[in-house]
ZADO-1210 file (C-alpha; in nm, 4 decimals, padded with zeros to 6 digits):
<atoms>
<atom x="03.2298" y="-05.3663" z="20.2558" code="LEU" pos="1"/>
<atom x="03.2043" y="-05.0479" z="20.0461" code="ILE" pos="2"/>
<atom x="03.4740" y="-04.8098" z="19.9206" code="ASN" pos="3"/>
<atom x="03.5511" y="-04.5543" z="19.6523" code="ILE" pos="4"/>
<atom x="03.6351" y="-04.8167" z="19.3883" code="THR" pos="5"/>
<atom x="03.2949" y="-04.9868" z="19.4152" code="HIS" pos="6"/>
<atom x="02.9777" y="-04.9472" z="19.2086" code="THR" pos="7"/>
<atom x="02.6190" y="-04.9784" z="19.3322" code="CYS" pos="8"/>
<atom x="02.3094" y="-05.0460" z="19.1225" code="LEU" pos="9"/>
<atom x="02.0144" y="-04.8448" z="19.2550" code="SER" pos="10"/>
<atom x="01.6997" y="-05.0570" z="19.2135" code="VAL" pos="11"/>
<atom x="01.4401" y="-04.9699" z="19.4789" code="LEU" pos="12"/>
<atom x="01.1989" y="-04.6702" z="19.4729" code="PRO" pos="13"/>
<atom x="01.3455" y="-04.3428" z="19.6014" code="TYR" pos="14"/>
<atom x="01.0395" y="-04.2560" z="19.8076" code="HIS" pos="15"/>
<atom x="01.1449" y="-04.5355" z="20.0441" code="HIS" pos="16"/>
<atom x="01.3952" y="-04.4108" z="20.3008" code="SER" pos="17"/>
<atom x="01.5875" y="-04.7407" z="20.2809" code="TYR" pos="18"/>
<atom x="01.6897" y="-04.6699" z="19.9211" code="GLU" pos="19"/>
<atom x="01.7193" y="-04.2911" z="19.9394" code="SER" pos="20"/>
<atom x="01.9391" y="-04.3065" z="20.2505" code="THR" pos="21"/>
<atom x="02.1288" y="-04.6360" z="20.2356" code="THR" pos="22"/>
<atom x="02.1281" y="-04.6783" z="19.8598" code="GLY" pos="23"/>
<atom x="02.2044" y="-04.3186" z="19.7633" code="ILE" pos="24"/>
<atom x="02.3407" y="-04.0995" z="20.0469" code="LEU" pos="25"/>
<atom x="02.5573" y="-04.3695" z="20.2082" code="VAL" pos="26"/>
<atom x="02.7025" y="-04.4706" z="19.8716" code="MET" pos="27"/>
<atom x="02.7728" y="-04.1084" z="19.7748" code="LEU" pos="28"/>
<atom x="02.9411" y="-04.0482" z="20.1094" code="HIS" pos="29"/>
<atom x="03.1636" y="-04.3502" z="20.0413" code="ALA" pos="30"/>
<atom x="03.2575" y="-04.2060" z="19.7022" code="GLY" pos="31"/>
<atom x="03.0996" y="-04.4911" z="19.5104" code="MET" pos="32"/>
<atom x="02.9584" y="-04.4807" z="19.1595" code="THR" pos="33"/>
<atom x="02.5778" y="-04.5202" z="19.1530" code="ILE" pos="34"/>
<atom x="02.4053" y="-04.6646" z="18.8459" code="CYS" pos="35"/>
<atom x="02.0322" y="-04.6006" z="18.8131" code="ILE" pos="36"/>
<atom x="01.8030" y="-04.8894" z="18.7241" code="ASN" pos="37"/>
<atom x="01.4964" y="-04.7744" z="18.5279" code="GLU" pos="38"/>
<atom x="01.2500" y="-05.0533" z="18.6204" code="SER" pos="39"/>
<atom x="01.2238" y="-05.3909" z="18.7901" code="LEU" pos="40"/>
<atom x="01.2038" y="-05.5552" z="18.4468" code="ARG" pos="41"/>
<atom x="01.5518" y="-05.4207" z="18.3715" code="SER" pos="42"/>
<atom x="01.7329" y="-05.5365" z="18.6867" code="VAL" pos="43"/>
<atom x="01.8903" y="-05.8517" z="18.5404" code="VAL" pos="44"/>
<atom x="01.9938" y="-05.6734" z="18.2193" code="ALA" pos="45"/>
<atom x="02.1416" y="-05.3778" z="18.4100" code="ASN" pos="46"/>
<atom x="02.3348" y="-05.6031" z="18.6465" code="LEU" pos="47"/>
<atom x="02.5180" y="-05.7338" z="18.3413" code="LYS" pos="48"/>
<atom x="02.5608" y="-05.3888" z="18.1843" code="ILE" pos="49"/>
<atom x="02.6931" y="-05.2034" z="18.4912" code="TYR" pos="50"/>
<atom x="02.8593" y="-05.4975" z="18.6757" code="ASN" pos="51"/>
<atom x="02.8005" y="-05.3490" z="19.0242" code="PRO" pos="52"/>
<atom x="02.9868" y="-05.4637" z="19.3334" code="THR" pos="53"/>
<atom x="02.6824" y="-05.4041" z="19.5590" code="GLU" pos="54"/>
<atom x="02.3080" y="-05.3862" z="19.5162" code="VAL" pos="55"/>
<atom x="02.0276" y="-05.3141" z="19.7655" code="LEU" pos="56"/>
<atom x="01.7221" y="-05.5390" z="19.7349" code="LEU" pos="57"/>
<atom x="01.4244" y="-05.6577" z="19.9375" code="VAL" pos="58"/>
<atom x="01.4213" y="-06.0242" z="20.0488" code="PRO" pos="59"/>
<atom x="01.1266" y="-06.1138" z="19.8233" code="LEU" pos="60"/>
<atom x="01.3249" y="-06.0171" z="19.5129" code="PHE" pos="61"/>
<atom x="01.6298" y="-06.2114" z="19.6332" code="VAL" pos="62"/>
<atom x="01.4113" y="-06.5134" z="19.7030" code="GLU" pos="63"/>
<atom x="01.2731" y="-06.5051" z="19.3487" code="LYS" pos="64"/>
<atom x="01.6282" y="-06.5000" z="19.2116" code="VAL" pos="65"/>
<atom x="01.7261" y="-06.7831" z="19.4468" code="TYR" pos="66"/>
<atom x="01.4315" y="-06.9956" z="19.3380" code="ARG" pos="67"/>
<atom x="01.4979" y="-06.9075" z="18.9743" code="GLY" pos="68"/>
<atom x="01.8534" y="-07.0397" z="18.9980" code="ILE" pos="69"/>
<atom x="01.7377" y="-07.3702" z="19.1449" code="TRP" pos="70"/>
<atom x="01.4457" y="-07.3948" z="18.9004" code="ASP" pos="71"/>
<atom x="01.6865" y="-07.3581" z="18.6086" code="LYS" pos="72"/>
<atom x="01.9216" y="-07.6140" z="18.7623" code="ALA" pos="73"/>
<atom x="01.6344" y="-07.8609" z="18.8080" code="GLU" pos="74"/>
<atom x="01.5085" y="-07.8091" z="18.4517" code="GLU" pos="75"/>
<atom x="01.8541" y="-07.8660" z="18.3023" code="SER" pos="76"/>
<atom x="01.9219" y="-08.1691" z="18.5204" code="GLY" pos="77"/>
<atom x="02.2181" y="-07.9976" z="18.6903" code="LYS" pos="78"/>
<atom x="02.0763" y="-07.9524" z="19.0406" code="ALA" pos="79"/>
<atom x="02.2642" y="-08.2539" z="19.1804" code="ALA" pos="80"/>
<atom x="02.5897" y="-08.1249" z="19.0282" code="ILE" pos="81"/>
<atom x="02.5318" y="-07.7788" z="19.1786" code="LEU" pos="82"/>
<atom x="02.4747" y="-07.9290" z="19.5244" code="ARG" pos="83"/>
<atom x="02.7933" y="-08.1368" z="19.4897" code="LYS" pos="84"/>
<atom x="02.9985" y="-07.8343" z="19.3849" code="LEU" pos="85"/>
<atom x="02.8652" y="-07.6339" z="19.6800" code="ILE" pos="86"/>
<atom x="02.9658" y="-07.9128" z="19.9176" code="MET" pos="87"/>
<atom x="03.3167" y="-07.9321" z="19.7660" code="ILE" pos="88"/>
<atom x="03.3573" y="-07.5526" z="19.7678" code="SER" pos="89"/>
<atom x="03.2489" y="-07.5216" z="20.1313" code="ASN" pos="90"/>
<atom x="03.4940" y="-07.7946" z="20.2341" code="SER" pos="91"/>
<atom x="03.7802" y="-07.6162" z="20.0559" code="LEU" pos="92"/>
<atom x="03.6858" y="-07.2832" z="20.2165" code="LEU" pos="93"/>
<atom x="03.7359" y="-07.4372" z="20.5600" code="LYS" pos="94"/>
<atom x="04.1042" y="-07.4886" z="20.4791" code="ILE" pos="95"/>
<atom x="04.1450" y="-07.1472" z="20.3175" code="GLY" pos="96"/>
<atom x="04.1036" y="-07.2408" z="19.9515" code="ILE" pos="97"/>
<atom x="03.8495" y="-07.0237" z="19.7657" code="ASP" pos="98"/>
<atom x="03.7537" y="-07.1541" z="19.4214" code="VAL" pos="99"/>
<atom x="03.3996" y="-07.0140" z="19.4166" code="ARG" pos="100"/>
<atom x="03.4624" y="-06.7805" z="19.1233" code="LYS" pos="101"/>
<atom x="03.5814" y="-07.0693" z="18.9079" code="LYS" pos="102"/>
<atom x="03.3157" y="-07.3163" z="19.0177" code="LEU" pos="103"/>
<atom x="03.0127" y="-07.0871" z="19.0080" code="PHE" pos="104"/>
<atom x="03.0968" y="-06.8329" z="18.7399" code="GLY" pos="105"/>
<atom x="02.8103" y="-06.9541" z="18.5226" code="SER" pos="106"/>
<atom x="02.5664" y="-06.9023" z="18.8126" code="VAL" pos="107"/>
<atom x="02.6931" y="-06.5639" z="18.9324" code="THR" pos="108"/>
<atom x="02.7094" y="-06.4289" z="18.5763" code="SER" pos="109"/>
<atom x="02.3392" y="-06.3548" z="18.6251" code="LEU" pos="110"/>
<atom x="02.4559" y="-06.0660" z="18.8481" code="PHE" pos="111"/>
<atom x="02.7349" y="-05.9426" z="18.6216" code="GLY" pos="112"/>
<atom x="03.1028" y="-06.0101" z="18.6844" code="THR" pos="113"/>
<atom x="03.1797" y="-05.8093" z="19.0009" code="ASN" pos="114"/>
<atom x="02.8948" y="-05.8513" z="19.2508" code="LEU" pos="115"/>
<atom x="03.0309" y="-05.8947" z="19.6029" code="LYS" pos="116"/>
<atom x="02.7291" y="-05.8256" z="19.8224" code="ALA" pos="117"/>
<atom x="02.3510" y="-05.7983" z="19.8241" code="ILE" pos="118"/>
<atom x="02.2262" y="-05.5773" z="20.1081" code="ILE" pos="119"/>
<atom x="01.8715" y="-05.6574" z="20.2192" code="CYS" pos="120"/>
<atom x="01.6178" y="-05.4823" z="20.4354" code="GLY" pos="121"/>
<atom x="01.2459" y="-05.4916" z="20.4948" code="GLY" pos="122"/>
<atom x="01.1974" y="-05.8528" z="20.6085" code="ALA" pos="123"/>
<atom x="01.3974" y="-06.1422" z="20.7595" code="PRO" pos="124"/>
<atom x="01.6119" y="-06.3570" z="20.5295" code="LEU" pos="125"/>
<atom x="01.5801" y="-06.7331" z="20.5120" code="LYS" pos="126"/>
<atom x="01.9021" y="-06.8927" z="20.6443" code="PRO" pos="127"/>
<atom x="01.9252" y="-07.1334" z="20.3485" code="GLN" pos="128"/>
<atom x="01.9316" y="-06.8382" z="20.1081" code="MET" pos="129"/>
<atom x="02.2155" y="-06.6712" z="20.2978" code="VAL" pos="130"/>
<atom x="02.4123" y="-06.9963" z="20.3016" code="GLU" pos="131"/>
<atom x="02.3544" y="-07.0539" z="19.9286" code="PHE" pos="132"/>
<atom x="02.4708" y="-06.7092" z="19.8180" code="PHE" pos="133"/>
<atom x="02.7730" y="-06.7288" z="20.0462" code="ASP" pos="134"/>
<atom x="02.8543" y="-07.0682" z="19.8952" code="SER" pos="135"/>
<atom x="02.8639" y="-06.9219" z="19.5420" code="ILE" pos="136"/>
<atom x="03.0664" y="-06.6174" z="19.6466" code="GLY" pos="137"/>
<atom x="02.8097" y="-06.3433" z="19.7102" code="ILE" pos="138"/>
<atom x="02.7660" y="-06.2040" z="20.0618" code="THR" pos="139"/>
<atom x="02.4017" y="-06.1589" z="20.1563" code="LEU" pos="140"/>
<atom x="02.3702" y="-05.9024" z="20.4355" code="ILE" pos="141"/>
<atom x="02.0475" y="-05.8190" z="20.6159" code="ASN" pos="142"/>
<atom x="01.9521" y="-05.5413" z="20.8497" code="GLY" pos="143"/>
<atom x="01.6542" y="-05.3825" z="21.0191" code="TYR" pos="144"/>
<atom x="01.5150" y="-05.0339" z="21.0188" code="GLY" pos="145"/>
<atom x="01.2139" y="-04.8100" z="21.0090" code="ILE" pos="146"/>
<atom x="01.1582" y="-04.4785" z="20.8302" code="SER" pos="147"/>
<atom x="01.1394" y="-04.2872" z="21.1586" code="GLU" pos="148"/>
<atom x="01.4995" y="-04.3911" z="21.2296" code="CYS" pos="149"/>
<atom x="01.6428" y="-04.2713" z="20.9056" code="GLY" pos="150"/>
<atom x="01.5894" y="-04.5756" z="20.8450" code="PRO" pos="151"/>
<atom x="01.8658" y="-04.8068" z="20.9709" code="LEU" pos="152"/>
<atom x="01.8658" y="-04.9494" z="21.3253" code="ILE" pos="153"/>
<atom x="02.0786" y="-05.2626" z="21.2971" code="SER" pos="154"/>
<atom x="02.2752" y="-05.4638" z="21.0430" code="ILE" pos="155"/>
<atom x="02.4767" y="-05.7837" z="21.0242" code="ASN" pos="156"/>
<atom x="02.8457" y="-05.7305" z="20.9603" code="ARG" pos="157"/>
<atom x="03.0303" y="-05.9301" z="20.6895" code="PRO" pos="158"/>
<atom x="03.2668" y="-06.0908" z="20.9424" code="HIS" pos="159"/>
<atom x="03.0514" y="-06.0878" z="21.2550" code="TYR" pos="160"/>
<atom x="02.6958" y="-06.1961" z="21.2017" code="HIS" pos="161"/>
<atom x="02.4042" y="-06.4174" z="21.2905" code="ASN" pos="162"/>
<atom x="02.1842" y="-06.4316" z="20.9830" code="PHE" pos="163"/>
<atom x="01.8848" y="-06.5630" z="21.1758" code="GLU" pos="164"/>
<atom x="01.8916" y="-06.2196" z="21.3403" code="SER" pos="165"/>
<atom x="01.8731" y="-05.8692" z="21.1906" code="VAL" pos="166"/>
<atom x="02.2203" y="-05.7880" z="21.3140" code="GLY" pos="167"/>
<atom x="02.3768" y="-05.5608" z="21.5724" code="LEU" pos="168"/>
<atom x="02.2631" y="-05.2142" z="21.6764" code="LEU" pos="169"/>
<atom x="02.4263" y="-04.9216" z="21.4964" code="LEU" pos="170"/>
<atom x="02.6927" y="-04.7214" z="21.6831" code="PRO" pos="171"/>
<atom x="02.5651" y="-04.4293" z="21.8948" code="ASP" pos="172"/>
<atom x="02.2216" y="-04.5897" z="21.9349" code="MET" pos="173"/>
<atom x="02.0578" y="-04.7418" z="22.2417" code="GLU" pos="174"/>
<atom x="01.7989" y="-05.0174" z="22.2496" code="ILE" pos="175"/>
<atom x="01.5465" y="-05.1372" z="22.5062" code="MET" pos="176"/>
<atom x="01.2928" y="-05.4195" z="22.5056" code="ILE" pos="177"/>
<atom x="00.9725" y="-05.2814" z="22.6577" code="ASP" pos="178"/>
<atom x="00.7632" y="-05.5116" z="22.8764" code="LYS" pos="179"/>
<atom x="00.9482" y="-05.8354" z="22.7884" code="PRO" pos="180"/>
<atom x="00.7725" y="-06.1686" z="22.8382" code="ASN" pos="181"/>
<atom x="00.9273" y="-06.4848" z="22.9823" code="ALA" pos="182"/>
<atom x="01.1197" y="-06.5407" z="22.6577" code="GLU" pos="183"/>
<atom x="01.2584" y="-06.1882" z="22.6638" code="GLY" pos="184"/>
<atom x="01.0339" y="-06.0703" z="22.3797" code="GLU" pos="185"/>
<atom x="00.8761" y="-05.7287" z="22.3882" code="GLY" pos="186"/>
<atom x="00.8457" y="-05.4083" z="22.1881" code="GLU" pos="187"/>
<atom x="01.1741" y="-05.2840" z="22.0420" code="ILE" pos="188"/>
<atom x="01.2449" y="-04.9255" z="22.1522" code="CYS" pos="189"/>
<atom x="01.5447" y="-04.7197" z="22.0432" code="VAL" pos="190"/>
<atom x="01.7039" y="-04.3798" z="22.0871" code="LYS" pos="191"/>
<atom x="01.9837" y="-04.2032" z="21.9030" code="GLY" pos="192"/>
<atom x="02.0732" y="-03.9153" z="21.6735" code="GLY" pos="193"/>
<atom x="01.9087" y="-04.0814" z="21.3735" code="ASN" pos="194"/>
<atom x="01.5650" y="-04.1013" z="21.5395" code="VAL" pos="195"/>
<atom x="01.3084" y="-03.8495" z="21.4150" code="MET" pos="196"/>
<atom x="01.2069" y="-03.5452" z="21.6183" code="LEU" pos="197"/>
<atom x="00.8390" y="-03.6216" z="21.5585" code="GLY" pos="198"/>
<atom x="00.5599" y="-03.6540" z="21.3045" code="TYR" pos="199"/>
<atom x="00.4883" y="-03.3401" z="21.1030" code="TYR" pos="200"/>
<atom x="00.2005" y="-03.1456" z="21.2592" code="LYS" pos="201"/>
<atom x="00.0814" y="-03.4505" z="21.4534" code="ASN" pos="202"/>
<atom x="00.1579" y="-03.4075" z="21.8219" code="GLU" pos="203"/>
<atom x="-00.0687" y="-03.6935" z="21.9281" code="GLU" pos="204"/>
<atom x="00.1079" y="-03.9491" z="21.7062" code="ALA" pos="205"/>
<atom x="00.4458" y="-03.8152" z="21.8191" code="THR" pos="206"/>
<atom x="00.3543" y="-03.8460" z="22.1863" code="ALA" pos="207"/>
<atom x="00.2345" y="-04.2011" z="22.1293" code="ASN" pos="208"/>
<atom x="00.5538" y="-04.3057" z="21.9463" code="ALA" pos="209"/>
<atom x="00.8146" y="-04.1255" z="22.1584" code="ILE" pos="210"/>
<atom x="00.7746" y="-04.1821" z="22.5313" code="ARG" pos="211"/>
<atom x="01.0410" y="-04.0954" z="22.7890" code="ASP" pos="212"/>
<atom x="01.2840" y="-04.0267" z="22.5004" code="ASP" pos="213"/>
<atom x="01.2412" y="-04.3801" z="22.3645" code="TRP" pos="214"/>
<atom x="01.1004" y="-04.4324" z="22.0159" code="PHE" pos="215"/>
<atom x="00.8586" y="-04.7268" z="22.0124" code="HIS" pos="216"/>
<atom x="00.9016" y="-04.9091" z="21.6802" code="THR" pos="217"/>
<atom x="00.5849" y="-05.1200" z="21.6924" code="GLY" pos="218"/>
<atom x="00.8007" y="-05.4277" z="21.6310" code="ASP" pos="219"/>
<atom x="00.8289" y="-05.7193" z="21.8718" code="VAL" pos="220"/>
<atom x="01.1647" y="-05.8864" z="21.9259" code="GLY" pos="221"/>
<atom x="01.4426" y="-05.9816" z="22.1615" code="LYS" pos="222"/>
<atom x="01.8200" y="-05.9421" z="22.2033" code="ILE" pos="223"/>
<atom x="02.0587" y="-06.2315" z="22.2676" code="ASP" pos="224"/>
<atom x="02.3661" y="-06.2251" z="22.4927" code="LYS" pos="225"/>
<atom x="02.5870" y="-06.1221" z="22.1996" code="ASN" pos="226"/>
<atom x="02.3725" y="-05.8211" z="22.1140" code="GLY" pos="227"/>
<atom x="02.2063" y="-05.9643" z="21.8041" code="PHE" pos="228"/>
<atom x="01.8477" y="-05.8485" z="21.7519" code="ILE" pos="229"/>
<atom x="01.5765" y="-06.0981" z="21.6596" code="PHE" pos="230"/>
<atom x="01.2386" y="-05.9909" z="21.5226" code="LEU" pos="231"/>
<atom x="00.9213" y="-06.1783" z="21.6086" code="THR" pos="232"/>
<atom x="00.6578" y="-05.9668" z="21.4362" code="GLY" pos="233"/>
<atom x="00.4609" y="-05.6420" z="21.4288" code="ARG" pos="234"/>
<atom x="00.2377" y="-05.5458" z="21.7206" code="ILE" pos="235"/>
<atom x="-00.0427" y="-05.4526" z="21.4791" code="LYS" pos="236"/>
<atom x="-00.0245" y="-05.8016" z="21.3236" code="ASN" pos="237"/>
<atom x="-00.0584" y="-05.9919" z="21.6528" code="ILE" pos="238"/>
<atom x="-00.3489" y="-06.2351" z="21.6629" code="ILE" pos="239"/>
<atom x="-00.5038" y="-06.2701" z="22.0088" code="ILE" pos="240"/>
<atom x="-00.6877" y="-06.5992" z="22.0527" code="LEU" pos="241"/>
<atom x="-00.9834" y="-06.6539" z="22.2845" code="LYS" pos="242"/>
<atom x="-00.7565" y="-06.8225" z="22.5398" code="ASN" pos="243"/>
<atom x="-00.5494" y="-06.5030" z="22.5569" code="GLY" pos="244"/>
<atom x="-00.2492" y="-06.6427" z="22.3698" code="LYS" pos="245"/>
<atom x="-00.0634" y="-06.4037" z="22.1383" code="ASN" pos="246"/>
<atom x="00.0277" y="-06.5308" z="21.7933" code="ILE" pos="247"/>
<atom x="00.2895" y="-06.3616" z="21.5775" code="TYR" pos="248"/>
<atom x="00.1889" y="-06.4605" z="21.2226" code="PRO" pos="249"/>
<atom x="00.5286" y="-06.3729" z="21.0692" code="GLU" pos="250"/>
<atom x="00.6941" y="-06.6352" z="21.2899" code="GLU" pos="251"/>
<atom x="00.4684" y="-06.9145" z="21.1614" code="ILE" pos="252"/>
<atom x="00.4860" y="-06.7915" z="20.8014" code="GLU" pos="253"/>
<atom x="00.8640" y="-06.8093" z="20.8056" code="GLU" pos="254"/>
<atom x="00.8595" y="-07.1638" z="20.9458" code="LYS" pos="255"/>
<atom x="00.6209" y="-07.2855" z="20.6757" code="LEU" pos="256"/>
<atom x="00.8187" y="-07.1220" z="20.3963" code="SER" pos="257"/>
<atom x="01.1342" y="-07.2952" z="20.5176" code="ILE" pos="258"/>
<atom x="00.9571" y="-07.6307" z="20.5495" code="MET" pos="259"/>
<atom x="00.8471" y="-07.6521" z="20.1864" code="SER" pos="260"/>
<atom x="00.9469" y="-07.4961" z="19.8556" code="GLU" pos="261"/>
<atom x="00.5914" y="-07.5674" z="19.7375" code="LEU" pos="262"/>
<atom x="00.4757" y="-07.2728" z="19.9489" code="ILE" pos="263"/>
<atom x="00.5477" y="-06.9570" z="19.7489" code="ALA" pos="264"/>
<atom x="00.3605" y="-06.7180" z="19.9779" code="GLU" pos="265"/>
<atom x="00.1613" y="-06.7639" z="20.2970" code="VAL" pos="266"/>
<atom x="-00.0371" y="-06.5396" z="20.5308" code="VAL" pos="267"/>
<atom x="-00.1482" y="-06.6565" z="20.8742" code="ILE" pos="268"/>
<atom x="-00.4746" y="-06.5019" z="20.9921" code="LYS" pos="269"/>
<atom x="-00.7489" y="-06.5425" z="21.2505" code="ALA" pos="270"/>
<atom x="-01.0640" y="-06.7219" z="21.1362" code="VAL" pos="271"/>
<atom x="-01.3865" y="-06.8140" z="21.3116" code="LYS" pos="272"/>
<atom x="-01.5050" y="-07.1679" z="21.3731" code="ASP" pos="273"/>
<atom x="-01.8377" y="-07.3083" z="21.2508" code="GLU" pos="274"/>
<atom x="-02.0208" y="-07.1520" z="21.5459" code="ASP" pos="275"/>
<atom x="-01.8665" y="-06.8120" z="21.4661" code="ASP" pos="276"/>
<atom x="-01.7319" y="-06.8096" z="21.8190" code="ASP" pos="277"/>
<atom x="-01.3754" y="-06.9372" z="21.8669" code="GLU" pos="278"/>
<atom x="-01.0918" y="-06.7526" z="21.6907" code="ARG" pos="279"/>
<atom x="-00.8440" y="-06.9999" z="21.5455" code="MET" pos="280"/>
<atom x="-00.5559" y="-06.9921" z="21.3009" code="LEU" pos="281"/>
<atom x="-00.5950" y="-07.0194" z="20.9275" code="GLY" pos="282"/>
<atom x="-00.3305" y="-07.0241" z="20.6549" code="ALA" pos="283"/>
<atom x="-00.3914" y="-06.8640" z="20.3155" code="GLU" pos="284"/>
<atom x="-00.1373" y="-07.0063" z="20.0719" code="ILE" pos="285"/>
<atom x="-00.0229" y="-06.9279" z="19.7190" code="PHE" pos="286"/>
<atom x="00.1486" y="-07.2502" z="19.6013" code="PRO" pos="287"/>
<atom x="00.4643" y="-07.2620" z="19.3921" code="ASN" pos="288"/>
<atom x="00.3010" y="-07.4293" z="19.0922" code="TYR" pos="289"/>
<atom x="00.6186" y="-07.4084" z="18.8820" code="ASP" pos="290"/>
<atom x="00.8232" y="-07.6007" z="19.1376" code="ARG" pos="291"/>
<atom x="00.5457" y="-07.8606" z="19.1696" code="ALA" pos="292"/>
<atom x="00.5456" y="-07.9091" z="18.7914" code="LYS" pos="293"/>
<atom x="00.9235" y="-07.9576" z="18.7905" code="GLN" pos="294"/>
<atom x="00.8927" y="-08.2351" z="19.0484" code="HIS" pos="295"/>
<atom x="00.5958" y="-08.3984" z="18.8746" code="GLY" pos="296"/>
<atom x="00.3597" y="-08.3171" z="19.1609" code="ILE" pos="297"/>
<atom x="-00.0009" y="-08.3033" z="19.0432" code="THR" pos="298"/>
<atom x="-00.1775" y="-08.2782" z="19.3803" code="ASP" pos="299"/>
<atom x="-00.0067" y="-07.9606" z="19.5040" code="VAL" pos="300"/>
<atom x="-00.2723" y="-07.8829" z="19.7633" code="GLU" pos="301"/>
<atom x="-00.2508" y="-08.2357" z="19.9029" code="GLY" pos="302"/>
<atom x="00.1262" y="-08.2101" z="19.9429" code="GLU" pos="303"/>
<atom x="00.0970" y="-07.8735" z="20.1171" code="ILE" pos="304"/>
<atom x="-00.1664" y="-08.0144" z="20.3521" code="ARG" pos="305"/>
<atom x="00.0919" y="-08.2779" z="20.4511" code="LYS" pos="306"/>
<atom x="00.3387" y="-07.9989" z="20.5292" code="VAL" pos="307"/>
<atom x="00.0808" y="-07.8257" z="20.7495" code="ILE" pos="308"/>
<atom x="00.0087" y="-08.1553" z="20.9251" code="ALA" pos="309"/>
<atom x="00.3809" y="-08.2004" z="20.9969" code="THR" pos="310"/>
<atom x="00.3981" y="-07.8460" z="21.1302" code="TYR" pos="311"/>
<atom x="00.0931" y="-07.9038" z="21.3541" code="ASN" pos="312"/>
<atom x="00.2485" y="-08.2180" z="21.5048" code="GLU" pos="313"/>
<atom x="00.5486" y="-08.0227" z="21.6309" code="LYS" pos="314"/>
<atom x="00.3804" y="-07.7054" z="21.7569" code="GLU" pos="315"/>
<atom x="00.1955" y="-07.6136" z="22.0750" code="ALA" pos="316"/>
<atom x="-00.1807" y="-07.6637" z="22.0526" code="SER" pos="317"/>
<atom x="-00.2558" y="-07.2897" z="22.0368" code="TYR" pos="318"/>
<atom x="-00.0289" y="-07.2527" z="21.7317" code="LYS" pos="319"/>
<atom x="-00.1996" y="-07.5258" z="21.5294" code="ILE" pos="320"/>
<atom x="-00.3349" y="-07.4266" z="21.1888" code="ILE" pos="321"/>
<atom x="-00.6929" y="-07.5498" z="21.1639" code="LYS" pos="322"/>
<atom x="-00.8035" y="-07.4088" z="20.8283" code="LYS" pos="323"/>
<atom x="-00.6187" y="-07.3873" z="20.4978" code="ILE" pos="324"/>
<atom x="-00.7147" y="-07.1656" z="20.2047" code="PHE" pos="325"/>
<atom x="-00.5497" y="-07.1825" z="19.8637" code="PHE" pos="326"/>
<atom x="-00.5263" y="-06.9004" z="19.6120" code="ARG" pos="327"/>
<atom x="-00.4329" y="-06.9007" z="19.2439" code="THR" pos="328"/>
<atom x="-00.2691" y="-06.5571" z="19.2363" code="GLU" pos="329"/>
<atom x="00.0058" y="-06.3869" z="19.4348" code="GLU" pos="330"/>
<atom x="-00.0935" y="-06.1637" z="19.7259" code="PHE" pos="331"/>
<atom x="-00.1232" y="-05.7924" z="19.6583" code="GLU" pos="332"/>
<atom x="00.1963" y="-05.6148" z="19.7634" code="LYS" pos="333"/>
<atom x="00.3234" y="-05.2704" z="19.8526" code="THR" pos="334"/>
<atom x="00.5839" y="-05.0905" z="19.6404" code="THR" pos="335"/>
<atom x="00.8497" y="-05.2346" z="19.8727" code="SER" pos="336"/>
<atom x="00.7211" y="-05.5854" z="19.7900" code="LYS" pos="337"/>
<atom x="00.5615" y="-05.6557" z="20.1281" code="LYS" pos="338"/>
<atom x="00.2327" y="-05.8442" z="20.1325" code="ILE" pos="339"/>
<atom x="-00.0660" y="-05.6214" z="20.2102" code="LYS" pos="340"/>
<atom x="-00.2378" y="-05.7768" z="20.5088" code="ARG" pos="341"/>
<atom x="-00.6098" y="-05.7573" z="20.5690" code="LYS" pos="342"/>
<atom x="-00.6702" y="-05.7245" z="20.9399" code="TYR" pos="343"/>
<atom x="-00.9506" y="-05.8953" z="21.1210" code="ASN" pos="344"/>
</atoms>
């Protein structure tokens, strides 16, 4: 994927181990040229100036670009043409004919003239985004990691992948699922040379995180028969209902985001019923007002309520969303563009 002839645009903050390690040290080790992006406002301009072959981004940024491409296509009346070209291109690829550069040059020019891959970390990728970028000639690769592991744990390979997963474990690492349930889901634990020795001057935290030589990530997931790792959520985000059922909010949030492009951002949380007794699920949603306007939708909240109703019909009773809250502004985010959750 990377070699000495390639160029990488460095976009993310250096105080995040994902960028400082994967975006800087790995690229330097490969002999690549690294171009420094000065701010998020300059990303699009610098992509065209430096014409990188690879760039590291977080999924939220990629999703905004993805939605921006389709928004522009809808506004110009070319969305149907774009879908048709994607279908034709994918059919030709199956018989070994690659015309993506010719067909989608006007779309990929947003990223410069040489971009081959976008490497993502920090959150799962939506399958439709991966398929779209692959269709226009840009490989979207996702992985999984945590700062305590330097930070990479797993990554999908360009020619061997399952993009609903976070890829395969890195070489020279071991993985274990601690206390798996009936579905094989439990806490992801790893060991290997990239795992930290401990937290600085904090023996208690170290002892809690590293037990019997296994580092406990705090993430819940499972491994399939082919070795691909699937994330379910964070232990600290788990919602425990009165009936004892565990809810992983990230799992529901991803489903809702895939179900409707009218949902820009969503956070699943526990709320109390009218008697302030039973804990039940609520969804706080920031609608995609721009997309609604493009489609002539005036009752955005009503349309989203229909989406929630459809979701509720298909899910187990304990996963039903009983309260919906709408917001007019995006959720507050960390510097790595993750939504800041308020725990209850």
